[in-house]
N, CA and C of each residue as an Amber inpcrd file, in Angstrom:
protein
   696
  17.0630000   2.3260000 -11.9990000  16.4730000   1.3960000 -10.8470000
  15.0730000   1.5050000 -11.1120000  14.5620000   0.0160000 -11.0760000
  13.2660000  -0.4330000 -11.3440000  12.4690000  -0.2370000 -10.0800000
  11.1550000   0.1550000 -10.1660000  10.3570000   0.4500000  -9.3020000
   9.1160000  -0.4920000  -9.2490000   8.9830000  -1.3460000  -8.3800000
   7.9000000  -2.2760000  -8.2690000   6.7460000  -2.0080000  -7.3600000
   5.6020000  -1.7110000  -7.7370000   4.4310000  -1.2990000  -6.9830000
   3.5180000  -2.6090000  -6.5990000   3.2480000  -2.5690000  -5.2360000
   2.3900000  -3.6570000  -4.6600000   1.0250000  -2.8550000  -4.3380000
  -0.0910000  -3.1640000  -4.8690000  -1.3170000  -2.3960000  -4.6460000
  -1.8930000  -2.5870000  -3.1200000  -2.8490000  -1.8470000  -2.8190000
  -3.5450000  -1.9820000  -1.6490000  -4.4680000  -3.2260000  -1.6510000
  -5.5820000  -2.9380000  -0.6600000  -6.4860000  -4.0770000  -0.5930000
  -7.1020000  -4.7490000  -1.6970000  -7.4070000  -3.7600000  -2.6360000
  -8.2390000  -4.2020000  -4.0620000  -7.3370000  -5.2260000  -4.8010000
  -5.9570000  -5.0250000  -4.6390000  -4.8800000  -5.7990000  -5.2070000
  -4.8840000  -5.7210000  -6.7610000  -5.6050000  -4.9250000  -7.5140000
  -5.6410000  -4.9110000  -8.8570000  -4.5370000  -4.2190000  -9.4470000
  -4.1540000  -3.1760000  -8.7960000  -3.1690000  -2.2510000  -9.3910000
  -3.8260000  -1.0740000 -10.4530000  -4.9520000  -1.2540000 -10.4910000
  -5.6070000  -0.2200000 -11.4090000  -5.5920000   1.2270000 -10.8300000
  -5.3580000   1.2220000  -9.2810000  -5.6300000   2.5190000  -8.8070000
  -4.1930000   3.3290000  -8.9360000  -3.2220000   2.5940000  -9.4250000
  -1.9300000   3.2320000  -9.6960000  -1.7380000   3.9860000 -11.0520000
  -2.7030000   3.8150000 -11.8560000  -2.6230000   4.4450000 -13.1850000
  -2.3120000   6.0310000 -13.0310000  -3.0130000   6.7800000 -12.2350000
  -2.6980000   8.0890000 -12.3120000  -1.3530000   8.5110000 -11.5940000
  -0.5590000   7.7400000 -10.7950000   0.5510000   7.8150000 -10.1430000
   1.5660000   7.3650000 -10.8720000   1.5930000   6.3080000 -11.7300000
   2.6770000   5.9420000 -12.6870000   2.6970000   7.0950000 -13.8930000
   1.4620000   7.4920000 -14.1710000   1.5660000   8.5620000 -15.4690000
   2.5230000   9.7190000 -14.9050000   2.7220000   9.9340000 -13.7310000
   3.4530000  11.1570000 -13.1330000   5.0230000  10.6640000 -12.6670000
   5.2550000   9.3620000 -12.7090000   6.6550000   8.9060000 -12.2750000
   7.4260000   9.0010000 -13.8150000   8.5430000   9.7610000 -13.6590000
   9.4940000  10.0890000 -14.8710000  10.7410000   9.3340000 -14.4840000
  11.3410000   8.9040000 -15.3760000  12.9580000   8.6550000 -15.2810000
  13.2580000   7.3950000 -14.7970000  12.3140000   6.5100000 -14.6130000
  12.5080000   5.1010000 -14.0210000  11.3860000   4.1570000 -14.6520000
  11.7730000   2.8580000 -14.7340000  10.8340000   1.9430000 -15.1350000
  10.0950000   1.5580000 -13.9670000   8.5520000   1.3430000 -14.3080000
   7.6090000   0.9990000 -13.1320000   7.1630000  -0.1680000 -13.6300000
   6.9770000  -1.1220000 -12.6730000   6.2610000  -2.3810000 -12.8480000
   5.1790000  -2.6510000 -11.8210000   3.9600000  -2.7760000 -12.1220000
   2.9570000  -3.0820000 -11.0630000   2.6530000  -4.5150000 -11.0240000
   2.6570000  -5.0430000  -9.7960000   2.3230000  -6.5580000  -9.5840000
   1.0230000  -6.6330000  -8.9070000  -0.1270000  -6.8850000  -9.6730000
  -1.3490000  -7.1490000  -8.9360000  -1.2090000  -8.4540000  -8.0500000
  -2.2370000  -8.5410000  -7.0730000  -2.1850000  -9.6750000  -6.2340000
  -3.2060000 -10.8020000  -6.8380000  -2.9210000 -12.0600000  -6.5820000
  -3.7210000 -12.9600000  -7.1710000  -5.1410000 -13.0920000  -6.5050000
  -6.0980000 -13.1890000  -7.3800000  -7.4620000 -13.0610000  -6.7990000
  -8.0040000 -14.4940000  -6.2490000  -7.1990000 -15.6440000  -6.6880000
  -7.6300000 -16.9060000  -6.2750000  -6.6460000 -17.4050000  -5.0590000
  -7.1240000 -18.4660000  -4.5410000  -6.3290000 -18.9940000  -3.4630000
  -6.2610000 -18.2520000  -2.1670000  -5.3190000 -18.7710000  -1.2180000
  -5.1650000 -18.0760000  -0.0130000  -4.6960000 -16.5710000  -0.0710000
  -5.2430000 -15.8570000   0.9490000  -4.7460000 -14.5660000   0.7820000
  -4.0970000 -13.8630000   1.9860000  -3.4360000 -14.8780000   2.7370000
  -2.8880000 -14.4450000   3.9020000  -1.3800000 -13.9970000   3.4180000
  -0.7230000 -13.2190000   4.2180000   0.6660000 -12.5420000   3.7270000
   1.5760000 -13.6000000   3.5000000   1.6180000 -14.7290000   4.1940000
   2.7320000 -15.6960000   3.5270000   2.4070000 -16.2130000   2.1840000
   1.3420000 -16.5000000   1.8320000   0.8310000 -16.8350000   0.4290000
   1.1460000 -15.9240000  -0.4340000   0.8240000 -14.6150000  -0.2440000
   1.0120000 -13.5250000  -1.2770000   2.3290000 -13.2460000  -1.3650000
   3.0880000 -13.1350000  -0.3440000   4.6390000 -12.8460000  -0.4590000
   5.3200000 -14.0400000  -1.3040000   4.9150000 -15.1060000  -1.1320000
   5.4760000 -16.3420000  -1.9760000   4.9690000 -16.1310000  -3.4200000
   3.9940000 -15.6150000  -3.7110000   3.6190000 -15.3550000  -5.1530000
   4.2850000 -14.2520000  -5.6850000   4.4040000 -13.2070000  -4.8610000
   4.9420000 -11.8440000  -5.5190000   6.6060000 -12.2330000  -5.4340000
   7.0640000 -12.9970000  -4.7270000   8.6930000 -13.3010000  -4.8290000
   8.9150000 -14.0320000  -6.0890000   8.0580000 -14.8450000  -6.4900000
   8.2210000 -15.4230000  -8.0780000   8.3570000 -14.4440000  -9.0410000
   7.6370000 -13.2810000  -8.9710000   7.5110000 -12.3810000 -10.1160000
   8.3810000 -11.1080000  -9.9400000   9.3200000 -11.0920000  -8.9710000
  10.1790000  -9.9160000  -8.7860000  11.1520000  -9.8400000  -9.7610000
  11.5760000  -8.4850000 -10.2240000  12.7070000  -8.5990000 -11.2910000
  14.0130000  -9.1520000 -11.0810000  14.5930000  -9.5010000 -12.0220000
  16.1390000 -10.1340000 -11.9600000  17.0630000  -8.9230000 -11.9120000
  16.7810000  -7.8500000 -11.5280000  17.7050000  -6.5920000 -11.3980000
  17.2390000  -5.7900000 -10.3430000  18.1580000  -4.8200000  -9.9750000
  17.8830000  -4.3380000  -8.7750000  16.5180000  -3.3590000  -8.8980000
  15.9280000  -3.2700000  -7.6250000  14.5460000  -2.7170000  -7.7400000
  14.3870000  -2.1790000  -6.2240000  13.4000000  -1.1970000  -6.2470000
  12.9690000  -0.7300000  -4.9900000  11.3390000  -1.0260000  -4.9280000
  10.9160000  -1.4030000  -3.8320000   9.5540000  -2.0120000  -3.7000000
   8.7800000  -0.8900000  -2.9680000   7.4930000  -0.5430000  -3.6320000
   6.6880000   0.3590000  -3.0200000   5.3100000  -0.4570000  -2.6560000
   5.1230000  -0.6090000  -1.2450000   4.1620000  -1.2370000  -0.6600000
   2.9220000  -0.3120000  -0.1930000   1.9400000  -0.3920000  -0.8660000
   0.7270000   0.4520000  -0.3880000  -0.1750000  -0.3930000   0.5430000
  -0.4510000   0.3410000   1.6370000  -1.5140000  -0.0820000   2.6220000
  -1.6100000  -1.6030000   2.9660000  -2.4020000  -2.4410000   2.4650000
  -2.4600000  -3.7040000   2.6830000  -1.1560000  -4.6870000   2.2850000
  -0.6490000  -3.9610000   1.1960000   0.7770000  -4.7860000   0.9210000
   1.7610000  -4.4640000   1.6870000   1.7130000  -3.8520000   2.7210000
   2.9500000  -3.6440000   3.6150000   3.1900000  -4.8420000   4.2220000
   2.3000000  -5.6620000   4.6410000   2.5620000  -7.0650000   5.3360000
   3.3020000  -7.8380000   4.3040000   2.9670000  -7.9300000   2.9840000
   3.7140000  -8.6010000   2.0090000   5.1230000  -8.1830000   2.1120000
   5.4370000  -6.7070000   1.8530000   6.7850000  -6.3710000   1.8250000
   7.3770000  -6.6450000   3.1010000   6.6670000  -6.7980000   4.3820000
   7.4220000  -6.8210000   5.6390000   7.9770000  -8.3210000   5.6300000
   7.1770000  -9.3040000   5.1380000   7.7020000 -10.7340000   4.9910000
   8.8000000 -10.9160000   4.1190000   8.7800000 -10.0980000   2.8770000
   9.9610000 -10.2100000   2.2770000  11.2470000  -9.6230000   2.6030000
  11.0270000  -8.6290000   3.4290000  12.4420000  -7.8380000   4.1560000
  12.9620000  -8.6990000   5.1700000  12.0910000 -10.0460000   5.5460000
  12.8390000 -10.8120000   6.4640000  13.5910000 -12.0040000   5.8580000
  13.6650000 -12.1030000   4.7990000  14.2760000 -13.0940000   3.9640000
  15.5040000 -12.3750000   3.0280000  16.2200000 -13.3120000   2.4470000
  17.0750000 -12.6770000   1.2790000  16.4760000 -12.5650000   0.1040000
  16.2570000 -11.3390000  -0.5480000  15.4840000 -11.4710000  -1.8650000
  16.5300000 -10.5200000  -2.6580000  16.9860000 -11.4090000  -3.6730000
  17.9150000 -10.7780000  -4.6700000  17.5380000  -9.4650000  -5.2530000
  18.3540000  -8.5510000  -5.2520000  17.9900000  -7.2900000  -6.0410000
  17.1680000  -6.2120000  -5.2440000  16.6560000  -6.5950000  -4.0870000
  15.9800000  -5.6140000  -3.3930000  16.8860000  -4.8310000  -2.5500000
  16.6840000  -3.5110000  -2.9950000  17.3560000  -2.2810000  -2.5390000
  16.7200000  -1.3750000  -1.5490000  15.4710000  -1.7490000  -1.2600000
  14.8520000  -0.8640000  -0.2960000  13.3360000  -1.0080000  -0.5090000
  12.5780000  -0.6260000   0.4970000  11.0950000  -0.7200000   0.3550000
  10.5450000   0.7620000   0.8320000   9.5060000   1.2430000   0.1730000
   8.7670000   2.3350000   0.4950000   7.3460000   1.9290000   0.9450000
   7.0810000   2.0140000   2.1240000   5.7950000   1.8640000   2.5700000
   4.9070000   3.1670000   2.3720000   3.7900000   3.1300000   2.1450000
   2.8810000   4.1780000   1.8620000   1.5800000   3.8420000   2.7000000
   1.2150000   4.7580000   3.7030000  -0.0490000   4.4540000   4.5170000
  -0.2180000   2.9850000   4.8220000   0.8980000   2.4430000   5.3700000
   0.6970000   0.9460000   5.6350000   0.6520000   0.6980000   7.1000000
   0.8770000  -0.5870000   7.6050000   0.8340000  -0.8650000   8.8250000
   1.2680000  -2.2660000   9.0390000   1.9140000  -2.6950000  10.3390000
   2.2890000  -4.0690000  10.3670000   1.3540000  -4.9800000  11.1680000
   0.5680000  -4.1870000  12.1080000  -0.4460000  -4.9500000  12.8670000
  -1.8150000  -4.4540000  12.4650000  -2.9910000  -4.8790000  12.4340000
  -4.2150000  -4.7040000  12.1080000  -4.8070000  -3.5620000  12.7770000
  -5.2480000  -2.6750000  12.1780000  -6.1820000  -1.4790000  12.7040000
  -7.3700000  -2.0870000  12.9350000  -7.8040000  -2.8270000  14.1370000
  -8.9310000  -3.4970000  14.0890000 -10.2100000  -2.7790000  14.1140000
 -10.2500000  -1.4860000  14.8410000 -11.3870000  -0.8260000  14.6200000
 -11.9580000  -0.5220000  13.1840000 -10.8760000  -0.2380000  12.2130000
 -11.2480000   0.0300000  10.9380000 -11.6670000  -1.2390000  10.0670000
 -11.1180000  -2.5500000  10.5740000 -11.6950000  -3.7820000   9.9930000
 -13.1420000  -3.8550000  10.5010000 -13.5580000  -3.5660000  11.8340000
 -14.8850000  -3.8630000  12.0400000 -15.7680000  -2.9410000  11.3510000
 -15.4250000  -1.8250000  10.9720000 -16.2430000  -0.8260000  10.2000000
 -16.3800000  -1.3120000   8.7900000 -15.3400000  -1.7000000   8.3180000
 -15.3990000  -2.2760000   6.8320000 -16.2080000  -3.4970000   6.9030000
 -16.1880000  -4.2370000   7.8830000 -16.8900000  -5.8330000   8.0210000
 -18.3730000  -5.3810000   8.0710000 -18.6940000  -4.4400000   8.7570000
 -19.9900000  -4.0490000   9.0310000 -20.7670000  -3.6860000   7.7150000
 -19.8980000  -3.2460000   6.6100000 -20.4130000  -2.7210000   5.3650000
 -20.5870000  -3.7280000   4.2930000 -19.9070000  -4.9350000   4.5570000
 -19.8070000  -6.1100000   3.4750000 -21.2470000  -6.4050000   3.2890000
 -21.5060000  -6.8480000   1.8670000 -20.4910000  -7.1110000   0.8740000
 -20.0970000  -5.7360000   0.2750000 -18.6560000  -5.6980000   0.1100000
 -18.1300000  -4.2530000  -0.2940000 -18.7000000  -3.9410000  -1.7480000
 -18.7190000  -5.1260000  -2.6080000 -19.1900000  -4.9810000  -3.9270000
 -20.5080000  -4.1160000  -4.0470000 -21.4860000  -4.4360000  -3.1810000
 -22.7960000  -3.8360000  -3.1680000 -22.8280000  -2.4270000  -2.5890000
 -21.7250000  -2.3910000  -1.4980000 -21.7180000  -1.1110000  -1.0920000
 -21.3520000   0.0270000  -2.0830000 -20.4630000  -0.3750000  -3.0770000
 -19.9790000   0.4830000  -4.1590000 -21.0400000   1.0130000  -4.9570000
 -22.2270000   0.3100000  -5.0760000 -23.4530000   0.7660000  -5.7970000
 -24.3660000   1.5470000  -5.0700000 -24.3320000   1.6110000  -3.8120000
 -25.1510000   2.4630000  -2.9630000 -25.2290000   3.8420000  -3.3380000
 -26.2140000   4.6840000  -3.3650000 -26.1410000   6.1330000  -3.5940000
 -25.3200000   6.8370000  -2.8740000 -24.9600000   6.4930000  -1.5990000
 -24.1340000   7.3630000  -0.7910000 -22.6960000   6.8430000  -0.7470000
 -22.4630000   5.8600000  -1.6520000 -21.1910000   5.4150000  -1.6190000
 -20.0100000   6.5270000  -1.9900000 -20.2990000   7.5170000  -2.6710000
 -19.3870000   8.3020000  -2.8750000 -18.9500000   9.2070000  -1.6880000
 -19.9800000   9.3560000  -0.8590000 -19.5740000  10.0460000   0.5440000
 -18.8050000   9.2330000   1.3920000 -18.9960000   8.1460000   1.3570000
 -18.0580000   7.0990000   2.1180000 -16.6770000   7.0760000   1.5190000
 -16.5160000   6.9250000   0.2730000 -15.1130000   7.0680000  -0.2460000
 -14.6240000   8.2410000  -0.0340000 -15.2520000   9.2760000  -0.1640000
 -14.5100000  10.6420000   0.1190000 -14.1080000  10.5830000   1.6460000
 -14.9230000  10.1550000   2.4590000 -14.6620000  10.2420000   3.8410000
 -13.4810000   9.4100000   4.3970000 -13.5790000   8.2340000   4.0100000
 -12.3100000   7.3920000   4.3680000 -11.2100000   7.0100000   3.5860000
 -11.3120000   7.2940000   2.1530000 -10.4040000   6.8730000   1.1270000
  -9.6590000   7.8900000   0.5960000 -10.6780000   8.8070000  -0.3010000
 -10.0590000   9.6190000  -1.2110000 -10.0110000  11.0760000  -0.7360000
 -10.5470000  11.3040000   0.2050000 -10.6710000  12.8170000   0.7900000
 -11.8430000  13.6270000   0.2380000 -12.1890000  14.7930000   0.5800000
 -13.3950000  15.5100000   0.3060000 -13.2570000  16.2200000  -1.0580000
 -12.0800000  16.2940000  -1.5290000 -11.9060000  16.8830000  -2.9060000
 -11.7910000  15.8620000  -4.0560000 -12.0590000  14.7770000  -3.8110000
 -12.1620000  13.6240000  -4.7650000 -13.1170000  13.9280000  -5.8370000
 -12.8810000  13.6160000  -7.2930000 -13.8140000  13.8960000  -8.1670000
 -14.5070000  12.6580000  -8.4020000 -15.2980000  12.7050000  -9.2230000
 -16.1760000  11.4300000  -9.8420000 -15.2040000  10.5610000 -10.4680000
 -14.0790000  11.1110000 -11.1330000 -13.3860000  10.0280000 -12.1810000
 -12.6600000   9.1630000 -10.7970000 -12.0460000   9.8030000  -9.9300000
 -11.2350000   8.9430000  -8.9090000 -12.2700000   8.1130000  -8.1090000
 -13.4970000   8.4310000  -7.7820000 -14.4600000   7.6260000  -7.1970000
 -14.7970000   6.3070000  -8.1540000 -15.0970000   6.7300000  -9.5250000
 -15.2780000   5.7310000 -10.4050000 -14.1210000   4.7820000 -10.6700000
 -13.0190000   5.1800000 -10.4340000 -11.7430000   4.2880000 -10.6750000
 -11.8930000   3.2090000  -9.5530000 -12.0660000   3.7350000  -8.2190000
 -12.0710000   3.1250000  -7.1620000 -13.2270000   2.0270000  -7.2400000
 -14.2630000   2.3250000  -7.5220000 -15.4350000   1.4810000  -7.7290000
 -15.1120000   0.3230000  -8.6280000 -14.5810000   0.7050000  -9.7350000
 -14.0790000  -0.3510000 -10.8670000 -13.1880000  -1.4020000 -10.3690000
 -12.2430000  -0.7270000  -9.4620000 -11.2860000  -1.6720000  -8.8800000
 -11.9200000  -2.6260000  -7.9110000 -12.5560000  -2.0580000  -7.2120000
 -13.4120000  -2.9520000  -6.1050000 -14.1490000  -4.1810000  -6.8740000
 -14.8270000  -3.5520000  -8.0820000 -15.8740000  -4.5340000  -8.7070000
 -15.1380000  -5.7850000  -9.4410000 -13.7540000  -5.2370000  -9.7280000
 -12.8180000  -6.3080000 -10.5640000 -12.5420000  -7.5700000  -9.6220000
 -12.6880000  -7.4020000  -8.2180000 -12.2160000  -8.4920000  -7.2110000
 -13.2230000  -9.1730000  -6.6100000 -13.3020000 -10.4660000  -6.6820000
 -14.4370000 -11.4080000  -6.0540000 -14.4160000 -10.8980000  -4.7180000
 -15.7260000 -11.1030000  -4.1790000 -15.9900000 -10.4860000  -2.8300000
 -15.3500000 -11.3000000  -1.8560000 -15.4330000 -12.7050000  -2.2210000
 -14.8790000 -13.6420000  -1.2390000 -13.3060000 -13.2010000  -0.8250000
 -12.6370000 -12.9450000  -2.0730000 -11.3540000 -12.4060000  -1.8750000
 -10.9960000 -11.3060000  -1.0600000 -12.0040000 -10.2000000  -1.3080000
 -11.9640000  -8.9410000  -0.3970000 -12.2240000  -9.3240000   1.1600000
 -13.1460000 -10.2710000   1.4080000 -13.3380000 -10.6610000   2.7200000
 -12.3430000 -11.3540000   3.4000000 -11.4760000 -12.0470000   2.5110000
 -10.2730000 -12.8720000   3.1440000  -9.2930000 -11.9670000   3.5420000
  -9.1840000 -10.9580000   2.6090000  -8.0600000  -9.8430000   2.9150000
  -8.4410000  -9.0620000   4.2250000  -9.8340000  -8.8320000   4.3160000
 -10.1770000  -8.1450000   5.4840000  -9.8390000  -8.8800000   6.6680000
  -9.8230000 -10.1780000   6.6100000  -9.6360000 -11.0480000   7.7260000
  -8.0210000 -11.2150000   8.1690000  -7.3480000 -11.0490000   7.1290000
  -5.9170000 -11.0620000   7.2550000  -5.4510000  -9.6810000   7.8360000
  -6.1490000  -8.6180000   7.6960000  -5.8750000  -7.3130000   8.1670000
  -6.3140000  -7.3210000   9.8190000  -7.3360000  -7.8430000   9.9680000
  -7.9050000  -8.0620000  11.4570000  -6.8440000  -8.9000000  12.1350000
  -6.0350000  -9.9300000  11.4930000  -5.4050000 -10.7350000  12.3710000
  -3.8830000 -10.4310000  12.1770000  -3.4540000  -9.3130000  11.4310000
  -2.2930000  -8.9720000  11.3240000  -1.6980000  -8.5200000  12.7220000
  -0.4280000  -8.7930000  12.9170000   0.3670000  -8.6330000  14.1030000
   1.6840000  -8.4160000  13.7860000   2.4950000  -7.4290000  14.5210000
   3.9060000  -7.2120000  14.4110000   4.5870000  -8.1660000  15.5210000
   5.3190000  -9.0810000  15.0060000   5.7250000 -10.0250000  15.8980000
   7.2260000  -9.7830000  16.5660000   7.7640000  -8.5090000  16.3000000
   8.8780000  -8.1830000  16.7620000  10.1240000  -8.3870000  15.7210000
   9.9100000  -8.5890000  14.5610000  10.9700000  -8.9430000  13.8430000
  11.8170000  -7.7780000  13.4610000  13.1300000  -7.9370000  13.2170000
  13.9390000  -6.6690000  12.8100000  14.4240000  -7.0060000  11.4690000
  14.7320000  -6.0420000  10.7700000  15.1760000  -6.0190000   9.3710000
  16.0780000  -4.8730000   9.1280000  17.0840000  -5.4220000   8.4180000
  18.0650000  -4.3410000   8.0880000  17.9840000  -3.5420000   6.6020000
  16.8470000  -4.0440000   5.8680000  16.5390000  -3.4490000   4.6710000
  16.2290000  -2.1040000   4.7020000  16.9460000  -1.2190000   3.9750000
  16.4080000   0.3240000   4.1040000  15.2010000   0.5030000   3.8190000
  14.5150000   1.4810000   4.5390000  13.1500000   1.8570000   4.2210000
  12.7630000   3.2620000   4.5030000  11.5680000   3.5700000   3.8050000
  11.0310000   4.9440000   3.8620000   9.5040000   4.6330000   4.1590000
   8.8870000   5.6000000   4.9940000   7.6020000   5.3780000   5.2600000
   7.0090000   6.6730000   4.8810000   6.0160000   6.7090000   3.8560000
   5.2310000   7.9850000   3.5450000   3.8270000   7.6900000   3.9470000
   3.7150000   8.5590000   5.0250000   2.4390000   8.4360000   5.6590000
   1.4550000   9.6470000   5.2060000   0.2110000   9.4210000   5.5700000
  -0.9960000  10.3680000   5.0000000  -1.3800000  11.2910000   6.1810000
  -1.3280000  12.4420000   6.1760000  -1.5690000  13.2520000   7.3780000
  -3.1120000  13.2260000   7.7290000  -3.9100000  12.9190000   6.9710000
  -5.3950000  12.9470000   7.1590000  -5.8810000  11.4970000   6.9900000
  -5.1330000  10.4730000   7.3960000  -5.4900000   9.1620000   7.1830000
  -6.4990000   8.7290000   8.1850000  -7.7050000   8.5170000   7.7710000
  -8.8290000   7.9610000   8.7810000  -8.7880000   6.5740000   8.9810000
  -7.9410000   5.8350000   8.4060000  -7.8590000   4.2870000   8.5930000
  -6.7180000   3.7760000   9.4820000  -5.5610000   4.4470000   9.3610000
  -4.3430000   4.0160000  10.0550000  -3.9310000   5.0850000  10.8300000
  -3.6590000   4.6680000  12.1870000  -3.6020000   5.5800000  13.1910000
  -2.0550000   5.7950000  13.1390000  -1.8010000   7.0430000  13.2730000
  -0.2310000   7.5310000  13.4570000   0.6300000   6.5580000  14.4640000
   0.1420000   5.9690000  15.4100000   1.0560000   5.1700000  16.4050000
   1.5110000   3.9270000  15.4440000   0.8390000   3.6730000  14.4790000
   1.2850000   2.3470000  13.7960000   2.6490000   2.7530000  13.2720000
   3.1530000   3.8280000  13.0010000   4.5780000   3.9850000  12.6560000
   5.5450000   3.5460000  13.6420000   5.1480000   3.3840000  14.9240000
   5.9860000   3.0320000  15.8230000   6.4640000   1.4600000  15.6370000
   5.8470000   1.0130000  15.1260000   6.2960000  -0.5670000  14.8250000
   7.1440000  -0.5670000  13.8630000   7.0110000   0.3920000  12.7360000
   8.1910000   0.4920000  11.5900000   9.5560000   0.7640000  12.2860000
   9.5540000   1.7580000  13.2800000  10.6140000   2.0860000  13.9690000
  11.4270000   0.9980000  14.5910000  10.6030000   0.0930000  15.1150000
  11.1170000  -1.0490000  15.9900000  11.5290000  -2.1860000  14.9280000
  10.9420000  -2.1420000  13.7790000  11.4060000  -3.3390000  12.8820000
  12.3320000  -3.0200000  11.9630000  12.6110000  -1.7890000  11.4460000
  13.5260000  -1.4390000  10.5400000  14.5770000  -0.4690000  11.0180000
  16.0030000  -0.8730000  11.0730000  16.9620000  -0.2240000  11.6670000
  17.4580000   1.0020000  10.7900000  16.9710000   1.0220000   9.5090000
  17.2510000   2.0390000   8.9000000  16.0280000   2.4770000   7.9790000
  15.3820000   3.5020000   8.7330000  14.0180000   3.9560000   8.2810000
  13.9400000   5.5480000   8.1590000  13.1450000   6.0550000   7.3080000
  13.1540000   7.4940000   7.1490000  11.5170000   7.8420000   7.0860000
  11.0860000   8.8610000   7.7770000   9.6430000   9.0000000   7.5410000
   9.4070000  10.2590000   6.7240000   8.2720000  10.3130000   5.9820000
   7.9850000  11.4810000   5.3810000   6.3430000  11.3680000   5.3660000
   5.6410000  12.5140000   5.1670000   4.1710000  12.8200000   5.2140000
   3.7270000  13.7200000   4.0250000   2.6360000  13.2290000   3.6020000
   2.0090000  14.0780000   2.5990000   0.4940000  14.3610000   3.2750000
  -0.0200000  15.6950000   2.9700000  -1.2580000  16.0100000   3.3310000
  -2.3260000  15.4500000   2.4900000  -3.1730000  14.5800000   3.1780000
  -4.0330000  13.8360000   2.3170000  -4.6300000  12.7860000   3.0380000
  -5.7050000  11.8670000   2.2690000  -6.3330000  10.8420000   2.9970000
  -5.4500000   9.5930000   2.7270000  -6.0910000   8.5010000   3.3010000
  -5.4340000   7.1500000   3.2950000  -5.0490000   6.8140000   1.8330000
  -5.9010000   6.9360000   0.9270000  -5.3580000   6.7620000  -0.6040000
  -4.7060000   7.9590000  -1.1790000  -3.5180000   8.1600000  -0.3920000
  -2.9300000   9.3900000  -0.7840000  -2.1850000   9.1640000  -2.2840000
  -1.9020000   8.2460000  -2.7400000  -1.3470000   8.1140000  -3.9670000
  -2.2860000   8.4780000  -5.1210000  -3.6680000   7.9320000  -4.7200000
  -4.5550000   8.3980000  -5.8160000  -5.1800000   9.7590000  -5.5640000
  -5.3860000  10.1900000  -4.4750000  -5.7800000  11.5380000  -4.1190000
  -4.8770000  12.5930000  -4.7460000  -3.5830000  12.4970000  -4.5570000
  -2.4360000  13.0500000  -4.8570000  -1.2650000  12.6020000  -5.6520000
  -1.6820000  12.1960000  -7.0050000  -0.5990000  11.3180000  -7.6750000
   0.6820000  11.9140000  -8.0880000   0.5220000  13.5170000  -8.4190000
   1.6210000  14.2000000  -8.6000000   2.6510000  14.3100000  -7.4960000
   1.9610000  14.5560000  -6.2430000   2.8220000  14.7120000  -5.0180000
   3.2440000  13.3540000  -4.5580000   2.6430000  12.4560000  -4.6850000
   3.0140000  11.0460000  -4.2860000   4.0730000  10.5720000  -5.2150000
   3.9750000  10.8970000  -6.3350000   5.2030000  10.4690000  -7.4580000
   6.4300000  11.2640000  -7.0900000   6.2250000  12.4820000  -6.6050000
   7.5530000  13.2900000  -6.2030000   8.1540000  12.7970000  -4.7890000
   7.1040000  12.3970000  -3.8770000   7.6140000  11.8040000  -2.9420000
   8.3930000  10.3180000  -2.9630000   7.8370000   9.5120000  -3.9270000
   8.5100000   8.2500000  -4.1040000   9.7240000   8.5270000  -4.9240000
   9.7660000   9.4100000  -5.7180000  11.1550000   9.5690000  -6.4880000
  12.2350000  10.1220000  -5.5770000  11.6260000  10.9410000  -4.4550000
  12.5950000  11.3200000  -3.4890000  13.1960000  10.2720000  -2.6080000
  12.1360000   9.3650000  -2.3400000  12.4190000   8.2160000  -1.4230000
  13.4250000   7.4910000  -2.1720000  13.3620000   7.0940000  -3.4980000
  14.3450000   6.2660000  -4.2830000  15.5940000   6.9410000  -4.0570000
  15.5560000   8.3370000  -4.1530000  16.8800000   8.8850000  -4.1410000
  17.6370000   8.7740000  -2.8620000  16.8660000   8.7200000  -1.7930000
  17.3290000   8.4580000  -0.4740000  17.9140000   7.0650000  -0.3010000
  17.0750000   6.0410000  -0.8450000  17.3400000   4.6680000  -0.6180000
  18.6110000   4.2440000  -1.3880000  18.9160000   4.9490000  -2.5700000
  20.0550000   4.5710000  -3.4020000  21.0270000   5.4100000  -3.1950000
  20.9940000   6.3300000  -2.1550000  22.3190000   6.9510000  -1.5160000
  22.6030000   8.2890000  -2.4340000  21.5340000   8.7640000  -3.3490000
  21.7160000   9.8420000  -4.0920000  21.5030000  11.2580000  -3.3070000
  20.7520000  11.0990000  -2.2110000  20.8150000  12.2980000  -1.3930000
  21.0850000  11.7790000   0.2040000  21.5070000  12.8340000   0.9270000
  21.9330000  12.5250000   2.3700000  20.9220000  12.4080000   3.2160000
  20.6100000  11.2870000   4.1770000  19.6490000  11.3520000   4.9970000
  19.7070000  12.3880000   6.0440000  18.5220000  12.9880000   6.2510000
  18.4720000  14.0050000   7.2030000  18.5690000  13.4460000   8.5260000
């Protein structure tokens, strides 16, 4: 079974490197988001659709990319066998967006002396090392500021429109998520008739903060979605 990873708001896929290194026994494909053109979920989902594998796969949608996966789950996508949402949302956490918007331009924020404190508090957790913070800075620096602003606008305007999907799904939440409120999970309950929830202790960027534990959770989710384990 192939695993297709869709990144968070940076869209580069760079932040998946530690996670991918810990995933064994299956082929992993990272699909970066386009940095040019429209950044709304409809445009991004159309771009991703063209690049999906021609064989069975599980989609892993991190944070911002949850909206892309949600749109794909509302149409017939050949070979899609399930979706793993990670610290994601269907409607925009507007308070979070307001905080981010006040700190724009994000690229310059990344160079400020206190940026490491901000990254630890909101994204990577208090135990994040300099390597993790530098990787996040590099990912942000790789994306045009205009693109990041457009994606923030998309988050602010995102709404759960009441859609229903029969695509099997697993939601992996972060217990110490400072950006996505736990109640956002209720929208996934309404949207997906076959969904299972799991949780890891850690911050919003749980796959970066705990790549080993994240890899294990994803592998277990794949087993559940492919029927190799019984749903509890």
